[in-house]
C-alpha positions as CSV (number, residue, x, y, z in Angstrom):
1,M,-0.2,-0.1,0.1
2,D,3.0,2.8,0.8
3,L,4.3,1.9,-2.9
4,I,0.9,3.1,-4.9
5,V,1.0,6.0,-2.4
6,S,4.3,7.2,-2.8
7,F,3.7,6.5,-6.6
8,L,0.1,8.3,-6.9
9,I,2.0,11.4,-5.0
10,C,5.2,11.1,-6.7
11,F,4.5,10.3,-10.5
12,P,2.2,13.4,-11.7
13,F,5.4,15.6,-10.4
14,L,7.8,13.6,-12.3
15,V,5.4,14.1,-15.3
16,S,5.6,17.6,-14.6
17,L,9.0,17.9,-15.4
18,L,8.5,15.8,-18.3
19,M,6.1,18.1,-19.8
20,Y,8.1,21.1,-19.1
21,C,11.4,19.9,-20.4
22,I,9.4,18.6,-23.8
23,R,8.7,21.3,-26.2
24,V,7.7,18.9,-29.0
25,N,3.6,18.6,-28.9
26,K,2.9,15.7,-30.0
27,V,5.3,14.3,-27.8
28,R,4.0,15.7,-24.8
29,N,0.6,15.0,-25.8
30,A,1.1,11.4,-26.1
31,I,3.3,11.3,-22.7
32,A,0.0,13.3,-21.2
33,Y,-2.6,11.0,-22.3
34,V,-0.1,7.5,-21.1
35,S,0.1,9.5,-17.8
36,A,-3.5,9.9,-17.1
37,V,-4.7,6.9,-17.9
38,I,-1.6,5.5,-15.4
39,I,-2.8,7.9,-12.6
40,M,-6.5,6.2,-13.5
41,I,-5.1,3.0,-13.4
42,A,-3.1,3.7,-10.0
43,V,-6.2,5.0,-8.4
44,G,-8.1,1.8,-9.1
45,V,-5.0,-0.5,-7.4
46,L,-5.0,2.0,-4.4
47,V,-8.7,1.1,-4.3
48,Y,-8.4,-2.6,-5.0
49,N,-6.1,-2.8,-2.0
50,W,-7.7,-0.7,0.2
51,A,-11.3,-2.7,-0.1
52,S,-9.0,-5.6,0.6
53,G,-8.2,-4.0,4.4
54,G,-9.5,-1.4,5.3
55,C,-8.6,1.5,7.0
56,V,-4.8,1.6,7.6
57,A,-2.3,4.1,8.5
58,I,1.0,4.6,7.1
59,Q,4.0,5.8,7.9
60,L,6.0,5.9,4.3
61,F,9.1,7.1,5.7
62,T,11.1,6.2,8.9
63,E,13.0,9.1,9.7
64,T,10.4,11.8,10.7
65,E,12.9,14.8,11.6
66,S,14.1,14.0,8.2
67,V,11.1,14.6,6.2
68,D,9.9,17.6,8.3
69,K,13.1,19.0,7.1
70,V,12.2,18.3,3.3
71,I,9.2,19.7,3.8
72,L,10.4,23.0,5.5
73,V,12.8,23.3,2.4
74,A,9.6,23.3,0.3
75,E,7.8,25.9,2.2
76,W,10.9,28.1,1.9
77,F,10.5,27.4,-1.8
78,I,7.5,28.7,-2.3
79,M,7.6,31.4,-0.3
80,I,10.6,32.3,-2.4
81,L,8.6,32.1,-5.3
82,V,5.8,33.9,-4.1
83,T,7.8,37.0,-3.2
84,V,9.7,37.2,-6.6
85,K,6.6,36.9,-8.3
86,S,5.0,39.6,-6.1
87,F,8.0,42.1,-6.2
88,M,7.6,41.6,-10.4
89,H,4.3,42.8,-10.1
90,K,4.6,45.2,-7.6
91,R,2.7,43.5,-4.9
92,A,5.1,43.1,-2.7
93,W,2.5,43.2,0.2
94,V,1.5,39.7,-1.2
95,S,4.5,38.1,-0.4
96,L,4.0,38.9,3.7
97,L,1.1,36.2,3.8
98,S,3.5,33.9,2.7
99,I,6.9,34.9,4.7
100,V,5.3,35.1,7.6
101,P,3.3,31.7,8.3
102,T,6.7,30.0,6.7
103,I,9.0,31.6,9.4
104,M,6.3,30.9,11.8
105,L,6.7,26.9,10.6
106,T,10.7,27.2,10.5
107,M,10.8,28.5,14.4
108,L,8.2,25.6,15.7
109,E,10.6,23.1,13.5
110,M,13.6,24.7,15.0
111,N,12.7,25.9,18.8
112,G,9.0,24.0,18.9
113,P,8.3,20.6,20.7
114,S,9.5,17.7,19.8
115,L,7.4,16.3,17.1
116,V,5.8,12.7,17.6
117,E,6.9,10.1,15.3
118,Q,3.6,9.4,13.6
119,P,1.6,7.6,10.4
120,H,2.6,10.3,7.6
121,V,-1.0,8.8,5.6
122,Y,-4.3,7.9,6.7
123,I,-6.6,6.0,4.4
124,D,-10.1,5.7,4.7
125,H,-13.5,5.9,2.9
126,M,-13.3,9.7,2.9
127,A,-9.6,9.8,1.4
128,V,-10.5,7.3,-1.4
129,L,-13.4,8.8,-2.2
130,M,-11.0,12.1,-3.0
131,C,-8.5,9.7,-4.8
132,I,-11.7,8.7,-7.2
133,I,-12.5,12.2,-8.0
134,I,-8.8,13.1,-8.1
135,G,-7.8,10.8,-10.5
136,L,-10.8,9.9,-12.2
137,I,-12.0,13.4,-13.1
138,G,-8.6,15.1,-13.1
139,G,-7.1,12.7,-15.5
140,L,-10.3,13.2,-17.8
141,I,-9.6,17.1,-17.7
142,V,-5.9,16.5,-19.1
143,I,-7.2,14.1,-21.6
144,Y,-9.9,17.2,-22.5
145,A,-6.9,19.4,-22.3
146,V,-4.7,18.6,-24.8
147,G,-7.0,18.8,-27.4
148,Y,-8.6,22.0,-26.2
149,M,-5.5,24.0,-25.9
150,H,-4.5,22.9,-29.2
151,G,-7.8,24.7,-30.2
152,Y,-7.5,27.7,-28.1
153,H,-4.0,28.5,-28.9
154,H,-5.1,28.5,-33.1
155,H,-8.0,30.4,-32.2
156,H,-6.0,33.0,-29.6
157,I,-2.7,33.7,-31.3
158,E,-2.8,37.0,-29.1
159,F,-1.3,34.7,-26.3
160,E,2.0,32.9,-26.1
161,D,1.7,29.4,-26.4
162,R,3.0,28.0,-23.1
163,R,1.5,24.4,-23.7
164,Y,4.6,23.2,-21.9
165,Y,4.1,25.3,-18.6
166,F,0.0,24.5,-18.6
167,F,0.5,20.8,-18.6
168,M,3.3,21.2,-16.0
169,L,0.9,22.9,-13.6
170,L,-1.7,20.8,-14.6
171,F,0.3,17.5,-13.1
172,I,1.8,19.6,-10.4
173,F,-2.0,20.1,-9.0
174,L,-2.7,16.6,-9.5
175,G,-0.1,15.4,-7.4
176,A,-0.5,18.1,-4.6
177,M,-3.7,17.0,-4.3
178,F,-3.3,13.5,-4.4
179,G,-0.8,14.6,-1.0
180,F,-3.0,16.8,0.1
181,V,-6.2,14.2,0.2
182,L,-4.0,10.8,1.7
183,S,-1.7,13.2,4.3
184,D,-3.0,13.0,8.3
185,S,0.6,15.3,8.9
186,T,-1.0,18.6,9.6
187,L,2.5,19.6,8.0
188,W,2.4,17.6,5.0
189,I,-1.4,18.9,4.3
190,D,0.2,22.5,5.1
191,L,2.6,21.9,2.3
192,F,0.7,20.4,-0.3
193,W,-2.3,23.1,0.7
194,E,0.3,26.0,-0.1
195,I,1.4,24.1,-3.6
196,T,-2.4,24.1,-4.9
197,S,-2.4,27.9,-4.1
198,I,0.8,28.5,-6.0
199,C,-0.3,26.2,-9.3
200,S,-4.1,27.9,-9.1
201,F,-2.1,31.1,-9.3
202,L,0.1,30.6,-12.3
203,L,-2.8,29.2,-14.0
204,I,-5.0,32.1,-13.5
205,G,-2.1,34.1,-14.7
206,Y,-1.2,31.9,-17.6
207,T,-3.1,34.5,-20.3
208,K,-0.4,37.4,-18.9
209,T,-3.2,40.0,-19.7
210,D,-3.4,42.6,-16.9
211,E,-6.4,41.3,-16.1
212,A,-5.1,37.4,-16.0
213,I,-3.1,38.7,-13.7
214,E,-5.1,40.6,-11.7
215,N,-7.0,37.8,-11.1
216,S,-4.2,35.9,-10.2
217,F,-3.3,37.8,-7.0
218,R,-6.5,38.0,-6.1
219,A,-6.5,34.3,-5.7
220,L,-3.3,34.1,-4.4
221,W,-3.6,36.4,-1.3
222,M,-6.7,34.9,0.0
223,N,-5.9,31.6,-0.7
224,L,-2.4,33.0,1.2
225,L,-4.9,34.2,3.6
226,G,-6.4,30.8,4.5
227,G,-2.5,29.3,4.4
228,C,-1.4,32.0,7.3
229,A,-4.4,30.5,9.5
230,L,-4.1,27.0,8.9
231,A,-0.3,27.6,9.5
232,I,-1.3,29.1,13.0
233,G,-3.5,26.5,14.1
234,I,-1.0,23.8,13.2
235,I,1.5,25.9,15.6
236,Y,-1.1,25.5,18.2
237,Q,-1.7,21.8,17.8
238,A,2.0,21.1,18.4
239,Y,2.2,22.8,21.6
240,F,-1.1,21.7,23.1
241,L,-1.1,18.4,21.6
242,E,2.1,17.9,22.9
243,G,4.4,17.7,19.3
244,N,1.1,15.2,17.9
245,M,0.7,16.6,14.2
246,S,-2.2,14.3,13.0
247,L,-5.4,15.9,11.7
248,Q,-6.7,12.7,13.0
249,A,-5.8,13.1,16.6
250,L,-7.2,17.0,16.8
251,I,-10.5,16.1,15.6
252,D,-10.7,13.0,17.9
253,S,-9.4,15.8,20.8
254,G,-12.6,17.9,19.1
255,V,-15.0,15.2,19.2
256,S,-14.3,14.4,23.1
257,G,-14.8,18.3,23.8
258,A,-11.3,19.0,24.7
259,K,-11.2,23.2,25.1
260,Y,-7.6,23.2,23.5
261,A,-8.8,22.0,20.4
262,T,-10.9,24.4,19.6
263,I,-8.9,26.9,18.1
264,P,-7.2,25.1,15.9
265,V,-10.2,23.4,14.5
266,A,-11.7,27.5,14.1
267,L,-8.3,28.4,12.1
268,I,-8.5,25.3,9.7
269,A,-12.5,25.7,9.3
270,F,-11.5,29.4,8.5
271,A,-8.8,28.4,6.1
272,A,-10.9,26.1,4.3
273,L,-13.3,29.0,3.5
274,T,-10.5,30.7,1.6
275,K,-10.1,27.5,-0.1
276,A,-14.1,26.6,-1.1
277,A,-14.0,30.2,-2.6
278,Q,-17.4,31.2,0.3
279,M,-18.0,34.9,1.3
280,P,-16.3,36.9,2.2
281,F,-13.6,35.0,-0.1
282,A,-15.7,34.2,-3.7
283,K,-14.2,36.8,-5.9
284,W,-11.1,34.4,-6.6
285,L,-13.0,31.8,-8.2
286,M,-15.0,34.3,-10.4
287,G,-11.7,35.7,-11.2
288,A,-10.2,32.5,-12.3
289,M,-12.9,32.2,-15.5
290,V,-10.1,34.2,-17.3
291,A,-7.8,30.8,-17.6
292,P,-8.4,28.6,-20.1
293,T,-11.2,25.6,-19.5
294,P,-9.1,23.0,-18.5
295,S,-7.7,25.3,-15.7
296,S,-11.4,26.0,-14.7
297,A,-12.8,22.6,-14.8
298,L,-10.0,21.5,-12.7
299,L,-9.9,24.4,-10.6
300,H,-13.6,24.0,-10.1
301,S,-14.6,20.2,-9.9
302,A,-11.5,17.9,-9.0
303,T,-9.2,20.0,-6.5
304,M,-8.9,23.6,-5.9
305,V,-12.1,24.1,-4.0
306,K,-12.6,20.3,-3.2
307,A,-9.9,20.7,-1.1
308,G,-11.4,23.0,1.3
309,I,-14.8,20.7,1.2
310,Y,-12.5,18.1,1.9
311,V,-11.4,19.8,5.0
312,L,-14.6,20.7,6.6
313,F,-16.0,17.3,6.1
314,R,-13.1,15.8,8.3
315,L,-13.7,18.1,10.7
316,A,-17.6,18.2,10.7
317,P,-17.8,15.9,13.7
318,A,-15.2,18.1,16.1
319,M,-17.9,21.3,14.3
320,S,-20.9,19.9,15.2
321,G,-23.1,21.4,18.1
322,T,-20.4,24.1,18.4
323,M,-19.9,28.1,18.0
324,T,-17.4,26.9,15.0
325,G,-19.7,24.9,13.0
326,L,-22.6,28.1,14.2
327,M,-19.8,30.2,12.1
328,I,-19.3,27.4,9.4
329,S,-22.7,26.5,8.4
330,F,-24.2,30.9,8.4
331,I,-21.5,31.5,6.1
332,G,-21.9,28.2,3.8
333,G,-25.6,28.9,4.0
334,F,-25.3,32.8,3.1
335,T,-23.0,31.8,0.2
336,F,-25.5,29.4,-1.1
337,F,-28.1,31.7,-1.2
338,A,-26.3,34.8,-2.1
339,A,-24.6,33.3,-5.1
340,S,-27.5,31.6,-6.4
341,V,-29.4,35.1,-6.8
342,M,-26.4,36.3,-8.4
343,A,-26.4,33.8,-10.7
344,I,-29.8,34.7,-12.6
345,A,-28.3,38.1,-13.6
346,Q,-25.7,36.5,-15.7
347,S,-25.9,35.2,-19.7
348,D,-22.5,34.4,-19.6
349,G,-22.9,31.2,-19.4
350,K,-19.5,30.1,-17.8
351,K,-20.2,33.0,-14.9
352,V,-23.2,31.3,-14.4
353,L,-21.0,28.0,-13.8
354,A,-19.0,29.7,-11.4
355,F,-21.6,31.4,-9.2
356,S,-23.4,28.0,-9.2
357,T,-20.4,26.9,-8.1
358,I,-20.1,28.8,-5.4
359,S,-23.5,28.6,-4.4
360,N,-23.7,24.7,-4.3
361,L,-19.8,24.5,-2.4
362,G,-21.8,26.9,0.1
363,L,-24.1,24.4,0.7
364,M,-22.0,21.7,1.3
365,V,-20.2,24.0,3.9
366,A,-23.3,24.5,5.6
367,C,-23.7,20.8,5.8
368,A,-20.1,20.1,7.4
369,G,-20.8,22.9,9.7
370,V,-24.2,21.2,11.4
371,G,-21.9,18.3,11.6
372,T,-24.6,15.5,12.1
373,P,-24.3,12.2,10.2
374,E,-27.4,13.6,7.5
375,T,-26.2,16.5,6.7
376,L,-22.8,15.1,6.6
377,W,-24.5,12.0,3.9
378,A,-26.1,15.0,2.0
379,G,-22.8,17.3,1.7
380,I,-21.1,14.1,0.5
381,F,-23.5,13.3,-2.1
382,L,-23.3,16.8,-3.1
383,M,-19.5,17.1,-3.4
384,I,-20.0,13.5,-5.8
385,F,-22.8,15.0,-8.0
386,H,-20.8,18.4,-8.7
387,A,-18.0,16.9,-9.3
388,I,-18.7,15.1,-12.1
389,S,-21.5,17.4,-13.4
390,K,-19.4,20.5,-13.2
391,S,-16.5,18.9,-15.2
392,L,-18.6,18.0,-18.0
393,L,-20.4,21.5,-18.4
394,F,-17.0,23.7,-17.8
395,Q,-15.6,21.3,-20.5
396,N,-18.8,21.3,-22.6
397,M,-18.5,25.3,-22.2
398,G,-15.3,25.4,-23.5
399,A,-16.2,23.2,-26.8
400,V,-19.3,25.4,-27.6
401,E,-17.3,28.2,-27.1
402,N,-14.7,27.2,-29.8
403,S,-17.3,26.5,-32.0
404,M,-20.0,29.2,-32.1
405,H,-17.4,31.6,-30.9
406,S,-19.6,32.4,-28.0
407,R,-20.8,31.4,-25.0
408,D,-23.4,33.3,-24.1
409,V,-26.5,31.6,-22.7
410,E,-28.8,33.2,-25.2
411,D,-26.8,32.7,-28.3
412,M,-27.8,28.5,-27.2
413,D,-31.5,28.3,-28.5
414,G,-31.8,25.2,-30.0
415,L,-28.4,24.0,-29.1
416,V,-29.6,20.0,-29.4
417,Y,-30.6,21.1,-33.0
418,R,-27.4,23.3,-34.2
419,L,-24.9,21.2,-31.8
420,P,-26.3,17.9,-31.0
421,R,-23.6,16.3,-29.1
422,L,-22.4,19.2,-27.1
423,G,-26.4,20.2,-26.6
424,V,-27.3,16.7,-25.6
425,F,-24.1,16.9,-23.1
426,M,-25.0,20.4,-21.7
427,F,-28.9,18.9,-21.0
428,I,-27.1,16.2,-19.1
429,G,-24.5,17.9,-17.0
430,I,-27.7,20.4,-16.2
431,A,-30.2,17.7,-15.3
432,G,-27.7,16.3,-13.1
433,M,-27.3,20.2,-11.3
434,F,-31.2,20.4,-10.7
435,L,-33.8,18.4,-12.2
436,A,-35.5,16.2,-9.5
437,P,-35.5,13.6,-8.5
438,F,-31.1,13.5,-8.6
439,G,-28.7,13.6,-6.5
440,M,-28.4,16.9,-6.1
441,L,-32.0,17.6,-5.1
442,I,-32.1,15.2,-2.5
443,S,-29.0,16.2,-0.9
444,K,-30.7,19.5,-0.8
445,W,-34.0,18.0,0.6
446,S,-31.6,15.7,3.4
447,A,-29.8,19.0,4.4
448,L,-33.0,21.0,4.9
449,R,-34.3,18.1,7.2
450,A,-31.4,18.3,9.1
451,A,-31.6,21.5,9.5
452,V,-35.1,21.9,10.8
453,D,-34.5,19.1,13.1
454,E,-31.6,21.0,14.5
455,G,-33.6,24.4,14.9
456,N,-31.1,26.2,12.3
457,F,-34.0,28.9,11.4
458,M,-31.5,31.0,9.3
459,L,-30.3,27.8,7.4
460,V,-33.3,26.4,6.6
461,V,-34.1,30.3,5.2
462,F,-31.0,30.1,3.1
463,I,-31.6,26.3,1.6
464,C,-34.9,27.2,0.7
465,F,-35.0,30.3,-1.2
466,G,-31.3,29.8,-2.6
467,S,-32.8,26.4,-4.0
468,A,-35.8,28.4,-5.6
469,T,-33.2,30.7,-7.1
470,T,-31.5,28.0,-8.6
471,L,-33.7,26.1,-10.2
472,F,-34.6,29.6,-11.6
473,Y,-31.6,30.0,-13.7
474,W,-30.8,26.5,-14.5
475,T,-34.3,26.3,-16.3
476,K,-33.8,29.3,-18.5
477,W,-30.4,27.9,-19.5
478,M,-31.9,24.1,-20.0
479,N,-35.5,26.0,-22.0
480,N,-32.9,27.6,-24.6
481,L,-31.3,24.3,-25.5
482,I,-34.3,22.6,-26.5
483,S,-36.1,25.7,-27.5
484,S,-37.6,24.9,-31.7
485,T,-35.3,27.4,-33.8
486,T,-34.9,28.1,-37.2
487,S,-31.3,29.2,-36.7
488,E,-28.8,27.5,-38.9
489,P,-26.5,24.1,-37.7
490,I,-23.2,25.3,-36.6
491,K,-20.1,22.8,-37.5
492,D,-18.6,21.2,-34.6
493,I,-15.2,21.5,-34.4
494,T,-14.4,19.5,-31.0
495,K,-11.7,17.0,-31.2
496,K,-12.0,13.4,-30.3
497,N,-10.2,13.5,-27.2
498,E,-12.6,16.1,-26.2
499,I,-15.4,14.0,-27.4
500,I,-14.5,11.2,-25.5
501,S,-13.9,13.3,-21.9
502,L,-17.2,14.7,-22.7
503,T,-18.9,11.3,-23.5
504,I,-17.1,9.5,-20.4
505,H,-18.4,12.2,-18.2
506,A,-22.2,12.1,-19.5
507,A,-21.8,8.3,-19.0
508,L,-20.7,8.4,-15.6
509,M,-23.6,11.2,-14.7
510,I,-26.3,8.7,-15.9
511,A,-24.8,5.7,-13.7
512,L,-24.2,7.4,-11.1
513,C,-27.7,8.4,-11.0
514,L,-28.5,4.8,-11.6
515,I,-26.4,3.6,-8.8
516,F,-27.4,6.3,-6.5
517,P,-29.1,3.7,-3.7
518,V,-26.2,1.1,-4.2
519,L,-23.4,4.0,-3.7
520,S,-25.3,5.1,-0.7
521,Q,-26.0,1.8,1.3
522,N,-22.5,0.1,0.4
523,Y,-20.2,3.1,0.7
524,V,-21.9,6.1,2.1
525,I,-23.3,4.6,5.1
526,P,-19.9,2.7,6.0
527,L,-18.0,6.2,5.7
528,L,-20.6,7.8,8.0
529,T,-20.3,4.9,10.2
530,E,-16.2,5.3,9.9
531,I,-16.7,8.6,11.3
532,Y,-19.6,8.9,13.9
533,G,-19.6,4.9,15.0
534,S,-23.0,4.5,13.2
535,A,-25.2,5.7,10.8
536,T,-28.2,5.1,8.8
537,S,-30.0,6.1,4.9
538,V,-31.7,9.4,4.6
539,L,-34.4,7.7,2.7
540,P,-35.4,4.2,2.4
541,M,-33.9,2.1,-0.6
542,G,-37.4,1.6,-2.0
543,V,-37.7,5.2,-2.5
544,L,-34.1,5.7,-3.8
545,Y,-35.0,2.6,-6.5
546,I,-38.2,4.6,-7.3
547,L,-36.4,7.7,-7.8
548,V,-34.0,5.9,-10.0
549,I,-36.9,5.0,-12.5
550,V,-37.7,8.4,-12.7
551,I,-34.1,9.8,-13.8
552,V,-34.5,7.1,-16.6
553,A,-37.1,8.9,-17.7
554,I,-35.9,12.4,-17.7
555,F,-33.0,11.2,-19.3
556,V,-34.9,9.9,-22.3
557,V,-36.4,13.4,-23.0
558,P,-33.2,14.9,-24.8
559,F,-33.2,11.5,-27.1
560,I,-36.8,12.0,-27.7
561,V,-36.6,15.7,-28.3
562,F,-33.3,15.2,-30.9
563,K,-35.0,12.6,-33.0
564,Y,-37.8,14.4,-33.6
565,A,-36.7,17.8,-33.5
566,N,-37.0,18.1,-37.3
567,K,-40.6,17.0,-37.7
568,I,-41.1,19.5,-34.9
569,R,-39.9,22.4,-37.1
570,T,-41.6,21.3,-40.0
571,N,-44.8,21.0,-38.7
572,E,-44.8,24.4,-36.2
573,K,-47.8,26.4,-37.0
574,L,-47.1,30.2,-37.9
575,S,-47.5,32.7,-35.1
576,Y,-48.9,36.0,-35.5
577,M,-46.1,38.6,-34.8
578,N,-48.0,42.3,-35.2
579,G,-47.5,41.9,-38.6
580,I,-47.1,40.4,-42.1
581,N,-45.7,36.8,-41.7
582,T,-42.6,36.0,-43.4
583,G,-43.6,32.3,-43.5
584,T,-41.3,31.4,-40.5
585,N,-42.0,32.6,-37.0
586,D,-38.2,34.0,-36.3
587,A,-39.3,37.8,-38.5
588,F,-42.0,39.5,-39.7
589,V,-42.8,42.7,-42.2
590,D,-43.9,46.1,-40.0
591,A,-46.3,48.9,-41.0
592,F,-43.5,50.3,-43.1
593,G,-42.8,47.3,-45.0
594,E,-39.3,46.6,-43.7
595,E,-38.6,42.9,-42.3
596,K,-37.9,42.8,-38.7
597,P,-35.7,39.7,-36.6
598,M,-38.2,38.2,-34.2
599,T,-36.1,36.9,-31.0
600,I,-36.7,35.8,-27.9
601,S,-34.9,36.3,-24.9
602,N,-34.7,35.7,-20.9
603,W,-34.3,38.5,-18.7
604,Y,-31.8,38.9,-16.5
605,F,-32.4,41.1,-13.3
606,K,-29.3,43.2,-13.6
607,D,-30.3,45.8,-12.2
608,F,-31.5,44.0,-9.4
609,F,-29.2,41.0,-8.7
610,G,-26.5,42.0,-10.6
611,Q,-22.9,41.0,-9.3
612,R,-22.0,44.7,-8.7
613,K,-24.8,45.3,-6.6
614,L,-24.8,42.4,-4.6
615,M,-20.9,41.5,-4.3
616,V,-19.6,44.0,-1.7
617,P,-22.8,44.0,0.4
618,C,-22.2,40.2,0.6
619,E,-18.7,40.5,1.4
620,V,-19.4,43.3,4.0
621,V,-22.3,41.1,5.9
622,T,-20.0,37.9,6.0
623,T,-16.6,39.5,6.9
624,V,-17.9,41.2,10.0
625,F,-19.9,37.8,10.4
626,L,-16.5,35.9,10.5
627,I,-14.6,38.7,12.9
628,I,-17.2,38.4,15.4
629,M,-17.3,34.6,15.5
630,L,-13.6,34.0,15.8
631,V,-13.8,36.6,17.9
632,R,-16.0,34.7,20.6
633,V,-14.6,31.2,19.8
634,I,-10.6,32.4,20.7
635,G,-12.1,34.4,23.7
636,G,-14.6,32.1,24.8
637,V,-11.5,29.5,25.1
638,L,-8.7,32.0,26.2
639,A,-11.1,33.7,28.7
């Protein structure tokens, strides 16, 4: 087991060096394909070995002290890189957010308590689930990226072709995420946390435009701020747990009610909010939209944001019923509602996906904050469905944009007729996000019921109204996809490898819906039992199987629509449009004899719910709340 764990962490880093050194596109592409497949196979081997032996704690290296020194050297390397980049772009203050925690951890290593010899890796249901998401979804994104980046630089000749650099960062990202979710040592977690932050920063700034640089530094300072909180929490843990740096030991202390565990749990949870792009830190994720689509898919589905969610899920038992849990559940619920409202005002498809991501992450965060088995059941399924669905939608959006040179939702009328393959993929992705009775909706219902049981009135309000607004913007988009149109078909220029990734994603989405009851009974319930000692299914198995039948019926709709599309349009009755009909429903002749085009579009309420109207007030509310709650948590312990 230790061999496969070491391979999963180290192999992507080794491949990243090849990606950077090889400048021949065909050779690099072939290595990227093979490496992605090898990573998927390695994850399969990990799952097989783990299933045979169950939970296991592994000490990869016998000399813990030597390993800690290597980690410290890596932390200093990251600090120097951040400092150099910050001074190059005249943002020297950002470097302080890397310098300060690095110096603090250095002092801990040199003058702190003797660190306990302990396992570096802890493999359980949660870690294995994350490895599957990272390996499978991340690997498919790499495969998709090969074709996409070829077309991207073909259409964007104004940007320097640095695909060697782009793929290097993708593989570093994957390696860091494997290390992050498999680590039990908080020192290891801190290192991989910083690596994901710097990779995100570099990916967002890939095009080197002023906007890309501005957005990349926003992402950097917000995530480094979380890194500072994480470092302080680690130092606090080192002193009060007498050198025990195990995350699981900290969680056990929190569950048992140990007062000294409250502060590190609160600080690590705060750090997770920055990584999960929760208010008031949501802007970094919006700014990430300037990056090429594969990095958006990777940031939003398999890696960056899921790191924060993973940590909060780990901490959930220790936060249940505490002031920290109340803080986290409020921020998550408020973000879920506020981001859903702002998504209504977006017509740019990529921005809709970004706001939807922030919103759904908010609900996962709220589930972790409540911290009961029921809400964690909901949160885990939200994470699974969201990872596949959002990766599918972001990749599909990139393919649609390359073909029709637009990502405006209003330009997607009749997309299932004009770009059939991409239209059906998009329909499946959107259906997985909001239609009843998909896992996303069931999970929201479960979270709502738990909030009612807990008497958390504000969270109940946020879930109810956030779910309603979610229905609003997804319905608008889906209606555009299947609406009848007389517009001409669009040439589909999507590469074969992109189609392979999209097809597998769509198949996974459908398969996941079909095996939903089995997955709940045989994986998620054991996962919760592992964490809480006991757990039961949120819904009876009979109900879950009925829902599967309804899901199958829903997926039949786009194929029926596509099959009879031409017949529908041929037999379409002409409508009166306040003028002489030209023979179709897309134009009429007015009183002056001029032909006028007839278009129907959605209303986006930009004057009411736009980002410029709501983002700043939401940031103010959440910032004030976070400060008050952190002061109360820390003050309550120190009093």
